[in-house]
C-alpha positions in Angstrom: -19.3 48.5 -25.3 -18.8 48.4 -21.6 -17.5 51.4 -19.7 -14.8 50.0 -17.4 -14.2 53.5 -15.8 -17.9 53.7 -14.6 -18.2 49.9 -13.8 -15.2 49.0 -11.9 -14.7 45.2 -11.0 -15.9 44.2 -7.5 -13.0 44.1 -4.9 -11.4 40.8 -4.2 -12.5 39.1 -1.2 -10.1 38.4 1.5 -9.7 34.8 0.8 -11.3 32.0 -1.4 -13.9 29.7 0.1 -12.4 26.7 1.7 -15.3 24.4 0.5 -17.2 23.9 -2.6 -20.9 23.9 -2.3 -22.7 20.6 -3.3 -25.3 22.0 -5.8 -27.6 18.9 -5.5 -27.9 18.7 -1.8 -27.0 22.1 -0.6 -24.2 20.8 1.6 -20.5 21.9 1.3 -17.6 19.6 0.1 -14.2 19.4 1.8 -11.0 17.6 1.2 -12.1 15.2 4.1 -15.4 14.3 2.6 -13.8 13.6 -0.8 -11.0 11.4 0.7 -13.8 9.5 2.8 -15.9 9.2 -0.4 -13.0 7.5 -2.2 -12.2 5.2 0.7 -16.0 4.0 0.7 -15.8 3.4 -3.0 -12.5 1.6 -2.7 -13.9 -0.5 0.2 -16.7 -1.7 -2.1 -13.9 -3.4 -4.3 -14.4 -0.9 -7.1 -11.6 0.0 -9.3 -12.8 3.6 -10.2 -12.5 5.1 -6.7 -10.6 8.0 -8.2 -12.7 9.0 -11.1 -14.3 12.4 -10.8 -17.5 10.9 -12.3 -17.7 8.2 -9.8 -16.8 10.4 -6.9 -19.5 12.9 -8.0 -22.1 10.2 -7.9 -20.8 9.2 -4.4 -21.0 12.7 -3.2 -24.2 13.8 -5.1 -22.1 16.6 -6.2 -20.8 18.1 -9.6 -17.8 16.0 -10.3 -15.6 19.1 -11.1 -15.9 20.2 -7.6 -13.1 17.6 -6.8 -10.5 19.8 -8.6 -11.3 22.7 -6.2 -9.5 20.8 -3.4 -7.2 18.5 -5.2 -4.9 19.4 -8.2 -5.7 16.1 -10.2 -6.6 12.6 -9.6 -3.1 11.6 -8.6 -2.9 14.0 -5.8 -6.2 12.7 -4.4 -4.8 9.0 -4.6 -1.7 10.0 -2.6 -3.7 11.5 0.0 -6.1 8.6 0.3 -3.2 6.1 0.3 -1.6 8.0 3.0 -4.7 7.7 5.0 -4.7 4.0 4.6 -1.1 3.9 5.9 -2.5 5.5 9.1 -5.0 2.6 9.4 -2.1 0.2 9.1 -0.1 1.9 11.9 -3.1 2.1 14.1 -3.3 -1.8 14.0 0.3 -2.1 15.3 0.4 -2.7 19.2 3.1 -1.0 21.2 6.0 -2.7 22.9 6.9 -5.4 20.2 10.3 -6.5 19.6 11.6 -5.6 16.1 10.7 -9.0 14.5 7.1 -8.7 15.6 6.9 -5.1 14.7 7.6 -6.1 11.1 5.3 -9.0 11.3 2.5 -6.7 12.7 3.3 -4.0 9.9 3.1 -7.0 7.2 -0.2 -8.2 8.8 -1.9 -4.7 9.0 -0.6 -3.9 5.4 -2.3 -6.9 4.0 -5.6 -6.3 5.9 -5.6 -2.8 4.7 -4.8 -3.7 1.2 -7.5 -6.4 1.0 -10.0 -3.6 2.4 -9.0 -1.0 -0.2 -7.8 -3.1 -3.3 -7.9 -0.3 -5.7 -5.5 1.9 -3.4 -3.1 -0.8 -2.7 -2.7 -2.1 -6.4 -2.2 1.4 -7.5 0.4 2.3 -4.9 2.5 -0.8 -5.3 5.5 1.2 -6.9 4.5 4.7 -5.6 5.4 6.8 -2.6 2.9 9.1 -0.9 5.6 11.5 0.5 3.4 12.2 3.3 3.2 12.0 7.1 2.0 8.4 7.6 4.5 7.0 5.0 7.3 8.8 6.9 5.9 7.0 10.1 6.2 3.7 8.4 9.7 4.2 7.2 10.6 5.4 10.7 9.2 2.1 12.0 11.1 -0.1 9.7 14.2 1.8 10.0 13.7 1.5 13.8 13.3 -2.3 13.6 16.5 -2.9 11.4 18.5 -0.5 13.7 17.3 -2.8 16.7 18.4 -5.8 14.7 22.0 -4.1 14.5 22.1 -2.6 11.1 23.1 1.1 10.6 23.9 3.4 7.8 24.0 1.9 4.2 22.9 -1.6 5.5 20.1 -0.1 7.3 18.9 1.9 4.3 19.1 -1.1 1.8 17.4 -3.4 4.3 14.6 -0.8 4.9 14.0 -0.7 1.1 14.0 -4.5 1.0 11.2 -4.6 3.6 9.2 -1.6 2.4 9.4 -2.4 -1.3 8.7 -6.1 -0.8 5.5 -5.3 1.3 4.2 -2.9 -1.2 4.9 -5.5 -4.0 3.2 -8.4 -2.1 0.2 -6.6 -0.9 -0.2 -4.8 -4.0 -0.2 -8.0 -6.0 -2.9 -9.4 -3.6 -5.0 -6.4 -4.1 -4.7 -6.2 -7.8 -6.0 -9.8 -8.0 -9.2 -8.9 -6.2 -9.9 -6.4 -9.0 -10.2 -9.4 -11.5 -13.6 -10.7 -12.4 -14.7 -13.3 -9.9 -14.8 -16.1 -12.9 -11.2 -15.1 -13.6 -10.1 -15.6 -10.1 -12.1 -18.8 -9.9 -10.3 -20.3 -13.0 -6.9 -19.3 -11.6 -7.4 -21.0 -8.2 -9.0 -24.1 -9.7 -5.8 -24.7 -11.9 -3.8 -26.0 -9.0 -6.2 -28.9 -8.5 -7.2 -29.3 -12.1 -4.7 -28.4 -14.8 -1.5 -28.8 -12.7 -2.8 -32.2 -11.6 -3.3 -33.4 -15.0 0.0 -32.6 -16.6 2.3 -35.3 -18.4 4.3 -36.8 -15.5 7.1 -37.6 -17.8 7.3 -34.1 -19.1 6.7 -32.5 -15.8 7.9 -34.8 -13.1 8.5 -32.2 -10.4 5.1 -30.9 -10.7 3.6 -34.3 -10.7 5.6 -35.0 -7.4 4.1 -32.2 -5.5 0.9 -31.8 -7.3 -1.3 -32.5 -4.2 0.8 -30.1 -2.0 0.6 -27.3 -4.7 -3.2 -27.5 -4.4 -3.1 -27.1 -0.6 -0.8 -23.8 -0.6 -2.7 -20.7 0.3 -2.2 -17.2 -0.5 -2.0 -16.4 3.2 0.6 -19.1 3.8 2.9 -17.9 1.0 2.7 -14.3 2.5 3.9 -15.5 5.9 6.7 -17.3 4.3 7.8 -14.3 2.4 7.5 -12.0 5.6 9.6 -14.6 7.6 12.3 -14.5 4.8 12.6 -10.7 5.0 13.1 -11.1 8.9 15.6 -14.0 8.3 17.6 -11.9 5.8 17.9 -9.0 8.3 19.0 -11.3 11.2 21.4 -13.1 9.0 23.1 -9.9 7.8 23.3 -8.4 11.3 24.9 -11.7 12.5 27.5 -11.5 9.7 28.3 -7.8 10.5 28.6 -8.6 14.2 31.5 -11.1 13.7 33.5 -8.8 11.2 35.2 -6.7 13.8 36.4 -9.8 15.6 37.7 -11.2 12.4 39.5 -7.8 11.5 41.0 -7.6 15.1 42.1 -11.3 14.9 43.7 -10.7 11.6 45.7 -7.7 13.0 47.3 -9.9 15.8 48.5 -12.5 13.4 
């Protein structure tokens, strides 16, 4: 039986160590190293960028060391996702009019999503609640304000743009995580199965079968982004004429 009176516990240290030592290589892990490792795995098209086993292999470290810096895998995902938003923002030039800022945001979002598909697909319906996400929100709100929308109109149209881009790039990113043979079968369907449907049963498909085969994912994405911009422009124009209509009605 131990004598606690004669063997008191060691005094506590002033602060816990900020880093975990990599027991395999002798180096020390940091949150930054773990985030960078997750990004490297995600950039290779892997769907397991946030498993501690895969991170341990990438870092050459005990997988449990990740939990010394991040509460769980979800916290790591949010940190990594916010880092990718920083890459999107860095791609947007200064001095653009509001329509071109949204286009640049859309282009950058797609490029980064395709670079890190596991991140974008996981974040299609999430929010990071971190600095770079706030910057993206500020950018979109500034664009819709420049278009002439304020208050509730600005809020709902910001959500329209933000949620739409998340969904669109998340869809493209998730597709990249499917097996190559599954993607090849889907892509061939437009020039194979859709061109061989019964023309009497599906006359509309038959009429544009050739055109359907020529549609690209990038082309569809551009049309969707332009539709978002058009919706903002149309609503701003509608609101601009309302005061004139109200004043005219008052003088009748």
